[in-house]
C-alpha positions as CSV (number, residue, x, y, z in Angstrom):
1,X,34.8,127.3,150.2
2,X,37.1,124.8,151.9
3,X,39.8,127.4,152.4
4,X,37.3,129.9,153.9
5,X,36.1,127.2,156.4
6,X,39.7,126.5,157.3
7,X,40.5,130.2,157.9
8,X,37.3,130.6,160.0
9,X,38.1,127.5,162.0
10,X,41.7,128.7,162.7
11,X,40.4,132.2,163.6
12,X,37.7,130.7,165.9
13,X,40.3,128.5,167.6
14,X,42.7,131.4,168.1
15,X,39.9,133.5,169.6
16,X,38.8,130.7,172.0
17,X,42.4,130.3,173.1
18,X,42.8,134.0,173.7
19,X,39.6,134.1,175.7
20,X,40.7,131.1,177.8
21,X,44.1,132.7,178.5
22,X,42.4,136.0,179.4
23,X,40.0,134.2,181.7
24,X,42.9,132.3,183.4
25,X,45.2,135.4,183.8
26,X,42.8,138.3,184.4
27,X,40.3,136.7,186.8
28,X,40.4,135.9,190.5
29,X,41.7,132.4,191.4
30,X,38.3,130.6,191.7
31,X,36.7,132.2,188.7
32,X,37.8,129.8,185.9
33,X,36.4,126.9,187.9
34,X,33.1,128.8,188.4
35,X,33.0,129.6,184.7
36,X,33.6,125.9,183.8
37,X,30.7,124.9,186.1
38,X,28.5,127.5,184.6
39,X,29.4,126.4,181.0
40,X,28.8,122.7,182.0
41,X,25.3,123.7,183.4
42,X,24.5,125.6,180.2
43,X,25.6,122.6,178.2
44,X,23.3,120.3,180.2
45,X,20.5,122.8,180.1
46,X,20.7,123.0,176.3
47,X,21.5,119.5,175.3
48,X,19.4,117.6,177.8
49,X,16.5,119.9,178.6
50,X,16.0,122.3,175.7
51,X,16.9,119.9,172.9
52,X,14.8,117.1,174.3
53,X,11.7,119.3,174.7
54,X,12.1,120.9,171.3
55,X,12.6,117.4,169.7
56,X,9.4,116.1,171.4
57,X,7.4,119.1,170.4
58,X,8.8,118.8,166.9
59,X,7.6,115.2,166.7
60,X,4.1,116.3,167.7
61,X,4.0,118.7,164.7
62,X,2.1,117.0,161.8
63,X,3.9,116.5,158.5
64,X,3.3,119.1,155.9
65,X,4.8,122.1,154.2
66,X,4.9,124.2,157.4
67,X,6.6,121.6,159.6
68,X,10.1,123.1,159.2
69,X,8.9,126.6,160.0
70,X,7.1,125.4,163.2
71,X,10.2,123.4,164.3
72,X,12.4,126.5,163.6
73,X,10.0,128.6,165.7
74,X,10.2,126.1,168.5
75,X,14.0,126.3,168.5
76,X,14.0,130.1,168.6
77,X,11.3,130.2,171.4
78,X,13.2,127.5,173.4
79,X,16.5,129.3,173.1
80,X,15.0,132.7,174.0
81,X,13.3,131.1,177.0
82,X,16.5,129.4,178.1
83,X,18.5,132.6,177.9
84,X,16.0,134.6,179.9
85,X,15.1,132.0,182.5
86,X,18.0,132.6,184.9
87,X,16.9,136.3,185.1
88,X,13.3,135.3,185.6
89,X,14.0,132.6,188.2
90,X,16.5,134.6,190.2
91,X,15.1,135.3,193.7
92,X,15.1,138.8,195.0
93,X,16.0,142.2,193.5
94,X,19.4,142.7,191.7
95,X,22.1,144.4,193.6
96,X,22.4,147.0,190.9
97,X,18.9,147.9,189.7
98,X,20.2,149.5,186.5
99,X,21.6,146.2,185.3
100,X,18.2,144.5,185.0
101,X,16.1,147.6,184.4
102,X,13.7,146.0,181.9
103,X,10.6,143.8,182.6
104,X,12.0,140.6,181.2
105,X,8.8,138.6,181.7
106,X,6.8,141.0,179.5
107,X,9.6,141.3,177.0
108,X,9.8,137.5,176.7
109,X,6.1,137.2,176.2
110,X,6.3,139.8,173.5
111,X,9.2,138.0,171.8
112,X,7.4,134.7,172.0
113,X,4.3,136.3,170.5
114,X,6.4,137.7,167.6
115,X,8.1,134.4,167.0
116,X,4.6,132.7,166.9
117,X,3.3,135.3,164.4
118,X,6.4,135.0,162.1
119,X,6.3,131.2,162.4
120,X,2.6,131.1,161.5
121,X,3.3,133.5,158.5
122,X,6.2,131.4,157.2
123,X,4.2,128.1,157.7
124,X,1.2,129.6,155.9
125,X,3.4,130.9,153.2
126,X,4.9,127.4,152.7
127,X,1.4,125.8,152.5
128,X,0.2,128.4,150.0
129,X,3.4,127.9,147.9
130,X,2.9,124.1,148.0
131,X,-0.7,124.4,146.9
132,X,0.2,126.8,144.1
133,X,2.9,124.3,142.9
134,X,0.4,121.5,143.0
135,X,-2.2,123.5,141.0
136,X,0.5,124.4,138.5
137,X,1.6,120.8,138.0
138,X,-2.0,119.6,137.6
139,X,-2.8,122.3,135.1
140,X,0.0,121.3,132.8
141,X,-1.1,119.5,129.6
142,X,1.4,116.7,130.1
143,X,0.3,116.1,133.7
144,X,-1.8,113.0,132.8
145,X,0.9,111.2,130.9
């Protein structure tokens, strides 16, 4: 396992270096700076805004068997919203209407509804499994000892 992680780390580093070199060589002169600013903004948006909101919402979730599922659903919903928000918040029509040909607002709503349904199913399944385990433990003959 340690060797596989090392190989993946070296491969990932090599790909990042190749991408950085390609960005530096094959783009116009100001583009690397603009990409760095965009990546910095994405980092702030994720680590400051999204992570904080998800953490606060996760703290509001009551303890229980479905808590992990609800937190996971919050992370997926937050990431999906963060990815789509620049498209939804962009003023005006796109220059090329074929690039953004979908209704991203409706699709985000459908995705969030699907995430909510799957999260509820996983959380309910966790509660049912915990209840089944508790009944099985209490029904054992040596449970009172």
